[in-house]
N, C-alpha and C positions, 0 to 999 in steps of 0.2 A: 502492499500499501504506502509505505511511502516514496519506494523507489519510482512509480508511478506518480504521485502528488510531485516528485523531483523533476521528472522527465516533463510534465507539463508545465511547470513554473519554468523550466527550462527554455522550453519556446516560446510563452511566454517572454522572455527577458531577450531571446531573439529579435523578435520584433513586436519592440512595443508602441513604435510611435499609431498605431492604428488602434489601440485597444483603448477604448476610456477604463477608469476603475471600476466601475461598479459591474461592465461587463465580465473584466478580468475576475474579481473574486466571483460570479457566476460560472463560468469558468471551472474557478479553482476548486468552489464547492462541489461539482460536478461530476469533478476529478474520479473523487473518493469523500467515504462520508468523516464526518470531525475525527479524530481520534478517542477515544474511550479514558478518558483522566484516571481509570482504572488498571485499563491496560500498560501508562505510563509513555512516555515521548523520550526516544534515543536524539538525545541533542548534539553530540556527538556528529553520528550519523547524518542528521539532516542539515549538518554544517557543512559537511562533508557533499551528499549526493545532491542538493536542494540549492543549497549558497554557494556551492563551487569553491568550498575555501580547501585549502592543502590539511591534510591528516594534523601536521604539526601544527594549522591557525587553530584547525577546528578544536585540540586539545586543551589549546592555551584561552582557547575564547569558550567555550563551553563550559567552566564554571562557571560564569559570567550567568549563563541561562538554566543554573539546573532547576529553579525556579517554577521553569515553565511543563504545563503539564500535558500541551496537547500542542499540535501546532496552528493553530487557528492565529493568532498573532502575528506570526512571522512571516505566515503567507497572504493575511493581509497586507503587510509591509510589502513584500518581495513584490505583489501584481503593484502598490503604488507606485513601488519604483522602476517599476518595469511600465508602467503609464506615463511616468517623466521622461523616460527614454535613455534610461541608465542599459547596457548590457549585461551582460553575463559576468563578465571581466570584472567590472563597473561595480558591478552589486557583490561580489566575492572581496573586492578591495576595501569597498566600507563596511562591511559586518565584519570584515577580518579587523580593521581601525575603530570601530566601534558597535560590540557583541549589541550591546544596551539598544539598539535601534531596532533590533527586531522585537522590543518588549512595547514600542509606541505606540499608542493609544491612532489610529490612522484619522479619526473621524474630528476627534480632538487635540489633538497637538498638529501633527504631520500637514492636514490638510491646510489649516490656518497659518502656518508656515508659510507656505507655499501661496496660500490667495495673497496674503503680506507683502513676498514678496513682487508678486505679479501684480501686485496694486503699485511698487517702485519699480515701473518697466521693464522688470527680468523678465526675457523668453524663458520656454521650456526646457530650451536646451543650455541657457545659463546657467537656471535652476539645477536640472541633471549635475551639471560642473559644480557647483556650489555644493553639491550634493558631500560629492566625491573630494571635495577638501575641507570643508567644515568639521566633520569630527559631526565628535557629541552636540557641539553650539546649532546645529542644525534641529535638532530637537529642543529647544530653545528659541521662545519667541521674542528674547530678545533682539534676534539676530535680525531682525527687523531693521527694531531701532536703530544698532550698529549700522547693518546697512543704510542707512538712511544717510548716517552722516556722511559713511565713506564714500559716497557716488557722488555728494555734491564735493568732496574735496576734492576726488582726483578728478571729477566730471564726464567719467562714463564707466560703466559695464563693462566693457574689457578692459580697461585700465586694471579695474578693481580686481578683476578675476587674473589679472598678470601679476600683481602684489599678492595675491590669494593664495597661488602657486609657488611662488619662493616662502612666503612669510603668513603662513595660516594662523600663525600666535597672535596678529592683531587682532582676531575675533575674541580673543582670551584679554587683550588690556585695558585697563580700567580705564572710561573714554573720561572722564570728567575730571581725575587725579592727572594722568598720564598723556594723554592722545590730544587732548582739545589744548590742553597747556603748552604741548611742544608745537601743534599747529599757528595756534596765537603767537609764540614766542619768532615764530618762520616769519609774522606777520610783520613782528615789531622791526624785524633787519628790514622790511621792504624790500621784500619777495613778494611778485605778482603771484596769482592764484595759480597762473598757468604753472610756472615755474617750483614753488612747493609741490603740485601735483607730481611735474617731473621729479624733482628731486628724493619726491617718498616713494614712488616709482622705482626708481632705482637703487632709495637707503631706508626701505622701510622700519627698519631699527629710529629714525629719526624719529618715528611718531609713540615708539612705545619703550623708548630710553629714558632715563632719568632726566629731565627736564636742564639739570643742571650741568650735565655729561653734552647735552647739545650745546649749552650757554659757554662751556668751554669750548667744543668745537671752532665756533662763532668766534670767538675771542682769538683761537688762532689765526681764524683763516683772516682775520686784519692784521693779526703779528706779519703776517706773509704778504701787506701791504694790496690788501683787497678791501675795500672801506665797505660797510652794510651802506646797500643804493644801488652797490655797484652792478650791472645786469648780468659780472661774471661771480658775483658775492656767490651762489647757488651751486654754480660750478664748482668754487673753492671746497663748501660744506662737503658736495660728494667726492673728492679726489679727498678729502682730510679725513673722510667719516672714518670714526673708528681705529685709526692709525696713533700708537702713543706717540705722544712729543719728543722723543727720543728717538722715535724710526722716524719723524717728520724732519726731524734735525738732521738726522743722519744722510736723509737723502737729498735734502736742497744743501749738502755736502757732497754729496757725490758729482748734482748735477752741476754745482761749480765747476769741478774737478775734470769731469767729463767733456764737460762744455768750454770747458778755459773760461768758465764768467766770470766776470767781478759779481760783487756783494749787489751793485746799483742793476744791472746784466740780469742777475738771475730774479731780482725781483718785476724787473720789467717783463721777462717770460712769463710768470708765475701768473702774471697778472693781465697777462693776457691770455694766453691757456693753463690754468690750472691741472689740468689731466694730466700735464704732463709728470705731474707727481705719482700718478696713477701708475706709469709704467715701470716694467721690472729694470733692474739694474741689468739685466746680460744686453736686453732690447736697446738701451738707452747709449750702452758701452758702442755697440750695433751702428746705432745710425747717426754716432757720433764721429768715427770711424770714416763712415761713409762720405758725412757728408763735409767732416773737415777735409780727413787727409787725402779720399776721392774726388770727391767735388773740388775740395779747394776752395768752401765758402767761410769768411772769418767767422769768429765766435761773434761778434755783435752781430752781425746780419742776423743770426739764429736766433741772438736773446729778441730782435724786431719779428720776427716771425717764426713763433715757436711751436704754429702750429704744426712744422717740418718735421717736427721728432716723432711727431704724435701719425701720422701718413703710413700705410704699408711700407715696407723696404723695397721686399719683391715683386707690389702689387701694384706700387705704385714710383716711388722713387726710382729706383732702376728704370724701367720701361721711362717713363718721364728724361732721364739723362740721356739713354739709346735713341728716342724719339726728337729729343733738341739739340740734343748737344748741351747739354745743363740743366739747371732746374731752378734757375733763378726768374724766372717768371712764373714759378709755382706760385707764389702769395702774393699778392698785390699791398705791402701795408706801408707809410709813410715808417720814416726812419726817426723820426720824432714821435712821442706819443706819450700814454699814460689810460691808465683804467675811465674808463665813462662812467661818472656815478648820476645815477637820477635822482631826481630831488623829486 
Protein backbone atom coordinates (compact mmCIF):
# COMPACT_ATOMS: atom_id res chain seq x y z
CA UNK A 1 0.00 0.00 0.00
CA UNK A 2 2.82 2.40 0.88
CA UNK A 3 4.53 1.55 -2.38
CA UNK A 4 1.33 2.23 -4.36
CA UNK A 5 0.82 5.52 -2.57
CA UNK A 6 4.43 6.43 -3.25
CA UNK A 7 4.07 5.65 -6.96
CA UNK A 8 1.00 7.87 -7.26
CA UNK A 9 2.71 10.78 -5.48
CA UNK A 10 5.84 10.33 -7.56
CA UNK A 11 3.76 10.54 -10.73
CA UNK A 12 2.07 13.68 -9.44
CA UNK A 13 5.36 15.32 -8.56
CA UNK A 14 6.72 14.59 -12.02
CA UNK A 15 3.94 16.66 -13.65
CA UNK A 16 2.71 19.13 -11.03
CA UNK A 17 1.90 22.13 -13.15
CA UNK A 18 -1.47 20.91 -14.38
CA UNK A 19 -2.85 19.59 -11.10
CA UNK A 20 -4.50 21.91 -8.59
CA UNK A 21 -4.33 20.97 -4.93
CA UNK A 22 -7.90 19.67 -4.43
CA UNK A 23 -7.61 17.38 -7.45
CA UNK A 24 -4.27 16.06 -6.23
CA UNK A 25 -5.75 15.22 -2.85
CA UNK A 26 -8.60 13.30 -4.46
CA UNK A 27 -6.12 11.30 -6.52
CA UNK A 28 -4.08 10.49 -3.44
CA UNK A 29 -7.14 9.41 -1.48
CA UNK A 30 -8.29 7.23 -4.35
CA UNK A 31 -4.92 5.56 -4.65
CA UNK A 32 -5.20 3.86 -1.26
CA UNK A 33 -7.34 4.12 1.85
CA UNK A 34 -5.89 5.85 4.89
CA UNK A 35 -3.59 3.69 6.96
CA UNK A 36 -5.13 2.71 10.26
CA UNK A 37 -3.35 4.18 13.30
CA UNK A 38 -3.45 0.68 14.81
CA UNK A 39 -1.26 -0.68 12.04
CA UNK A 40 1.33 2.04 12.51
CA UNK A 41 3.18 4.22 10.05
CA UNK A 42 6.65 3.30 8.78
CA UNK A 43 8.09 6.81 8.64
CA UNK A 44 11.53 5.85 7.39
CA UNK A 45 10.12 3.77 4.55
CA UNK A 46 7.72 6.58 3.62
CA UNK A 47 10.58 9.07 3.43
CA UNK A 48 12.51 6.79 1.08
CA UNK A 49 9.69 5.37 -1.07
CA UNK A 50 7.43 8.42 -1.29
CA UNK A 51 9.59 11.48 -0.61
CA UNK A 52 12.70 10.29 -2.44
CA UNK A 53 15.18 10.66 0.45
CA UNK A 54 18.25 8.48 0.60
CA UNK A 55 18.33 5.89 3.34
CA UNK A 56 20.87 7.96 5.26
CA UNK A 57 18.70 11.09 5.02
CA UNK A 58 15.63 9.13 6.06
CA UNK A 59 17.37 7.68 9.13
CA UNK A 60 18.37 11.20 10.17
CA UNK A 61 14.94 12.71 9.53
CA UNK A 62 12.63 9.99 10.83
CA UNK A 63 13.05 10.70 14.59
CA UNK A 64 11.55 14.14 14.04
CA UNK A 65 8.45 12.49 12.56
CA UNK A 66 8.11 9.59 14.98
CA UNK A 67 4.83 11.01 16.32
CA UNK A 68 3.07 10.55 12.98
CA UNK A 69 0.54 7.71 12.98
CA UNK A 70 -0.55 7.87 9.34
CA UNK A 71 0.53 9.42 6.05
CA UNK A 72 -2.50 11.73 5.88
CA UNK A 73 -0.66 14.99 6.67
CA UNK A 74 2.49 14.16 4.68
CA UNK A 75 0.37 13.18 1.68
CA UNK A 76 -1.50 16.49 1.81
CA UNK A 77 1.78 18.42 2.07
CA UNK A 78 3.31 16.54 -0.87
CA UNK A 79 0.20 17.24 -2.94
CA UNK A 80 0.47 20.92 -2.04
CA UNK A 81 4.15 21.05 -3.04
CA UNK A 82 3.32 19.31 -6.31
CA UNK A 83 0.67 21.92 -7.05
CA UNK A 84 3.26 24.67 -6.49
CA UNK A 85 5.46 23.10 -9.13
CA UNK A 86 8.19 21.40 -7.10
CA UNK A 87 9.76 18.41 -8.80
CA UNK A 88 10.41 15.10 -7.06
CA UNK A 89 14.07 16.10 -6.61
CA UNK A 90 13.02 19.47 -5.13
CA UNK A 91 10.66 17.76 -2.70
CA UNK A 92 13.36 15.34 -1.56
CA UNK A 93 15.73 18.25 -0.94
CA UNK A 94 13.11 20.29 0.94
CA UNK A 95 12.02 17.39 3.13
CA UNK A 96 15.61 16.42 3.93
CA UNK A 97 16.28 20.02 4.98
CA UNK A 98 13.04 20.46 6.95
CA UNK A 99 11.33 17.12 7.77
CA UNK A 100 8.73 18.87 9.97
CA UNK A 101 7.30 20.44 6.82
CA UNK A 102 5.49 17.13 6.37
CA UNK A 103 3.58 17.85 9.60
CA UNK A 104 2.38 21.29 8.54
CA UNK A 105 -1.33 21.95 8.11
CA UNK A 106 -1.98 22.80 4.50
CA UNK A 107 -5.10 24.93 4.94
CA UNK A 108 -4.09 26.68 8.17
CA UNK A 109 -0.36 27.16 7.59
CA UNK A 110 0.96 26.60 4.07
CA UNK A 111 -1.92 27.92 1.98
CA UNK A 112 -2.10 31.28 3.86
CA UNK A 113 1.65 31.74 3.37
CA UNK A 114 1.36 31.10 -0.36
CA UNK A 115 -1.63 33.45 -0.57
CA UNK A 116 0.37 36.16 1.20
CA UNK A 117 3.39 35.71 -1.08
CA UNK A 118 1.15 35.79 -4.12
CA UNK A 119 -0.23 39.06 -2.81
CA UNK A 120 3.32 40.44 -2.77
CA UNK A 121 3.57 39.71 -6.49
CA UNK A 122 5.59 36.48 -6.42
CA UNK A 123 4.76 33.99 -9.15
CA UNK A 124 4.16 30.31 -8.49
CA UNK A 125 7.63 29.31 -9.79
CA UNK A 126 9.18 31.97 -7.54
CA UNK A 127 7.25 30.66 -4.53
CA UNK A 128 8.35 27.12 -5.37
CA UNK A 129 11.95 28.40 -5.50
CA UNK A 130 11.42 30.07 -2.15
CA UNK A 131 10.22 26.81 -0.60
CA UNK A 132 13.48 25.22 -1.67
CA UNK A 133 15.70 27.84 -0.03
CA UNK A 134 13.67 29.08 2.96
CA UNK A 135 13.66 25.87 4.98
CA UNK A 136 11.61 25.97 8.16
CA UNK A 137 10.94 29.70 7.71
CA UNK A 138 8.44 28.85 5.00
CA UNK A 139 6.19 27.36 7.67
CA UNK A 140 5.94 30.69 9.49
CA UNK A 141 3.60 33.48 8.37
CA UNK A 142 6.18 36.03 9.46
CA UNK A 143 7.99 35.25 6.21
CA UNK A 144 5.40 37.40 4.42
CA UNK A 145 6.31 40.50 6.45
CA UNK A 146 10.03 39.85 6.01
CA UNK A 147 9.77 39.38 2.27
CA UNK A 148 7.63 42.48 1.93
CA UNK A 149 10.52 44.47 3.42
CA UNK A 150 13.23 42.73 1.38
CA UNK A 151 11.33 43.11 -1.88
CA UNK A 152 11.19 46.87 -1.32
CA UNK A 153 14.89 46.93 -0.39
CA UNK A 154 16.22 44.85 -3.30
CA UNK A 155 13.77 46.19 -5.84
CA UNK A 156 12.73 42.92 -7.47
CA UNK A 157 11.89 39.32 -6.64
CA UNK A 158 14.70 38.15 -8.93
CA UNK A 159 17.36 39.98 -6.91
CA UNK A 160 15.80 38.79 -3.65
CA UNK A 161 15.87 35.15 -4.75
CA UNK A 162 19.52 35.49 -5.83
CA UNK A 163 20.36 36.74 -2.35
CA UNK A 164 18.41 33.91 -0.73
CA UNK A 165 20.20 31.34 -2.87
CA UNK A 166 23.50 32.54 -1.41
CA UNK A 167 22.38 33.63 2.04
CA UNK A 168 19.06 32.15 3.21
CA UNK A 169 20.00 33.20 6.75
CA UNK A 170 18.73 36.72 6.04
CA UNK A 171 15.28 35.27 6.76
CA UNK A 172 16.44 34.53 10.30
CA UNK A 173 18.01 37.91 11.06
CA UNK A 174 16.11 40.30 13.28
CA UNK A 175 14.61 42.97 11.04
CA UNK A 176 14.06 45.61 13.69
CA UNK A 177 17.30 45.28 15.66
CA UNK A 178 19.77 44.34 12.92
CA UNK A 179 18.64 44.58 9.29
CA UNK A 180 16.78 47.90 9.35
CA UNK A 181 19.50 49.73 11.35
CA UNK A 182 22.13 48.55 8.85
CA UNK A 183 20.03 49.70 5.91
CA UNK A 184 19.41 53.03 7.62
CA UNK A 185 23.16 53.49 8.19
CA UNK A 186 23.89 52.85 4.51
CA UNK A 187 21.36 55.54 3.65
CA UNK A 188 23.11 57.87 6.13
CA UNK A 189 26.25 57.29 4.07
CA UNK A 190 24.33 58.84 1.16
CA UNK A 191 24.25 55.61 -0.82
CA UNK A 192 21.26 55.58 -3.15
CA UNK A 193 18.57 52.93 -3.03
CA UNK A 194 19.78 51.20 -6.21
CA UNK A 195 23.36 51.08 -4.98
CA UNK A 196 22.28 49.77 -1.57
CA UNK A 197 20.50 46.97 -3.41
CA UNK A 198 23.62 46.23 -5.50
CA UNK A 199 25.84 46.23 -2.42
CA UNK A 200 23.55 43.97 -0.41
CA UNK A 201 23.05 41.55 -3.30
CA UNK A 202 26.84 41.24 -3.52
CA UNK A 203 27.36 41.26 0.26
CA UNK A 204 24.19 40.12 2.09
CA UNK A 205 26.06 40.18 5.40
CA UNK A 206 25.98 43.97 5.19
CA UNK A 207 22.41 43.60 6.38
CA UNK A 208 22.84 40.86 8.95
CA UNK A 209 26.08 41.83 10.69
CA UNK A 210 26.36 43.92 13.82
CA UNK A 211 25.82 47.55 12.83
CA UNK A 212 29.07 48.58 14.55
CA UNK A 213 30.95 46.26 12.24
CA UNK A 214 29.35 47.90 9.22
CA UNK A 215 30.23 51.33 10.63
CA UNK A 216 33.84 50.19 11.00
CA UNK A 217 33.93 49.16 7.33
CA UNK A 218 32.61 52.58 6.35
CA UNK A 219 35.34 54.25 8.41
CA UNK A 220 37.99 52.15 6.65
CA UNK A 221 36.59 53.16 3.26
CA UNK A 222 36.87 56.82 4.22
CA UNK A 223 40.37 56.19 5.53
CA UNK A 224 41.37 54.98 2.07
CA UNK A 225 40.25 58.26 0.54
CA UNK A 226 36.73 57.43 -0.63
CA UNK A 227 34.29 59.77 1.15
CA UNK A 228 30.68 59.07 1.99
CA UNK A 229 28.53 60.33 -0.83
CA UNK A 230 31.09 59.39 -3.46
CA UNK A 231 29.64 57.34 -6.27
CA UNK A 232 32.41 54.83 -5.51
CA UNK A 233 31.68 54.55 -1.78
CA UNK A 234 29.44 51.50 -2.07
CA UNK A 235 31.98 49.84 -4.34
CA UNK A 236 34.69 50.41 -1.74
CA UNK A 237 32.45 48.88 0.92
CA UNK A 238 31.97 45.90 -1.37
CA UNK A 239 35.73 45.56 -1.85
CA UNK A 240 36.47 45.89 1.87
CA UNK A 241 33.58 43.75 3.07
CA UNK A 242 34.62 41.73 6.11
CA UNK A 243 38.35 42.03 5.46
CA UNK A 244 40.46 42.50 8.56
CA UNK A 245 42.22 45.82 8.91
CA UNK A 246 45.63 44.20 8.81
CA UNK A 247 44.72 42.40 5.58
CA UNK A 248 43.61 45.68 4.00
CA UNK A 249 46.86 47.36 5.04
CA UNK A 250 48.86 44.46 3.63
CA UNK A 251 46.98 44.60 0.30
CA UNK A 252 47.54 48.35 -0.02
CA UNK A 253 51.27 47.87 0.59
CA UNK A 254 51.31 45.07 -1.98
CA UNK A 255 49.67 47.34 -4.54
CA UNK A 256 52.29 50.02 -3.92
CA UNK A 257 55.15 47.55 -4.31
CA UNK A 258 53.73 45.67 -7.28
CA UNK A 259 52.70 48.68 -9.38
CA UNK A 260 55.43 50.98 -8.02
CA UNK A 261 52.84 53.46 -6.82
CA UNK A 262 53.39 56.26 -4.35
CA UNK A 263 50.98 56.80 -1.47
CA UNK A 264 49.20 59.44 -3.55
CA UNK A 265 48.97 57.18 -6.60
CA UNK A 266 47.54 54.21 -4.70
CA UNK A 267 44.97 56.57 -3.20
CA UNK A 268 44.00 57.78 -6.67
CA UNK A 269 43.76 54.21 -7.96
CA UNK A 270 41.55 53.03 -5.10
CA UNK A 271 39.35 56.09 -5.38
CA UNK A 272 38.66 55.31 -9.04
CA UNK A 273 38.53 51.48 -8.88
CA UNK A 274 38.05 50.12 -5.34
CA UNK A 275 37.64 46.54 -6.57
CA UNK A 276 41.38 46.40 -7.28
CA UNK A 277 41.59 45.54 -3.58
CA UNK A 278 39.59 42.37 -4.19
CA UNK A 279 42.05 40.96 -6.75
CA UNK A 280 44.38 38.21 -5.63
CA UNK A 281 48.08 38.88 -5.22
CA UNK A 282 48.87 36.44 -8.03
CA UNK A 283 46.58 38.28 -10.44
CA UNK A 284 47.97 41.65 -9.45
CA UNK A 285 51.53 40.42 -9.99
CA UNK A 286 50.75 39.05 -13.44
CA UNK A 287 48.86 42.20 -14.47
CA UNK A 288 51.75 44.36 -13.25
CA UNK A 289 54.32 42.33 -15.20
CA UNK A 290 52.22 42.63 -18.34
CA UNK A 291 51.31 46.31 -18.08
CA UNK A 292 54.66 47.64 -16.86
CA UNK A 293 57.26 45.17 -18.09
CA UNK A 294 55.72 43.98 -21.37
CA UNK A 295 53.62 46.94 -22.51
CA UNK A 296 55.84 49.58 -20.90
CA UNK A 297 53.16 51.66 -19.20
CA UNK A 298 54.25 54.10 -16.53
CA UNK A 299 53.00 53.41 -12.97
CA UNK A 300 51.32 56.83 -12.86
CA UNK A 301 49.48 56.07 -16.10
CA UNK A 302 48.01 52.90 -14.57
CA UNK A 303 47.17 54.67 -11.30
CA UNK A 304 44.94 57.10 -13.20
CA UNK A 305 43.42 54.20 -15.16
CA UNK A 306 43.11 51.56 -12.40
CA UNK A 307 40.44 49.57 -14.21
CA UNK A 308 43.23 48.20 -16.41
CA UNK A 309 44.36 45.66 -13.76
CA UNK A 310 40.76 44.49 -13.39
CA UNK A 311 40.50 43.39 -17.03
CA UNK A 312 41.09 39.80 -18.05
CA UNK A 313 44.69 39.31 -19.05
CA UNK A 314 44.09 36.63 -21.69
CA UNK A 315 40.54 37.65 -22.60
CA UNK A 316 41.04 41.40 -23.05
CA UNK A 317 44.46 42.90 -22.39
CA UNK A 318 46.63 40.63 -24.55
CA UNK A 319 44.12 40.54 -27.47
CA UNK A 320 43.89 44.36 -27.38
CA UNK A 321 47.64 44.67 -27.52
CA UNK A 322 47.85 42.20 -30.39
CA UNK A 323 45.07 43.93 -32.32
CA UNK A 324 46.18 47.53 -31.78
CA UNK A 325 49.84 47.24 -30.99
CA UNK A 326 49.19 48.67 -27.54
CA UNK A 327 46.45 49.34 -25.00
CA UNK A 328 46.92 53.06 -24.36
CA UNK A 329 43.52 53.78 -25.88
CA UNK A 330 41.76 51.18 -23.76
CA UNK A 331 40.44 53.60 -21.15
CA UNK A 332 39.98 57.32 -21.62
CA UNK A 333 40.50 59.24 -18.37
CA UNK A 334 42.03 62.60 -17.62
CA UNK A 335 45.48 62.55 -16.08
CA UNK A 336 44.22 64.69 -13.24
CA UNK A 337 41.16 64.17 -11.11
CA UNK A 338 39.74 62.84 -7.91
CA UNK A 339 36.66 61.14 -6.57
CA UNK A 340 33.39 62.73 -7.57
CA UNK A 341 31.30 63.44 -4.52
CA UNK A 342 27.56 63.94 -4.76
CA UNK A 343 25.92 66.26 -2.33
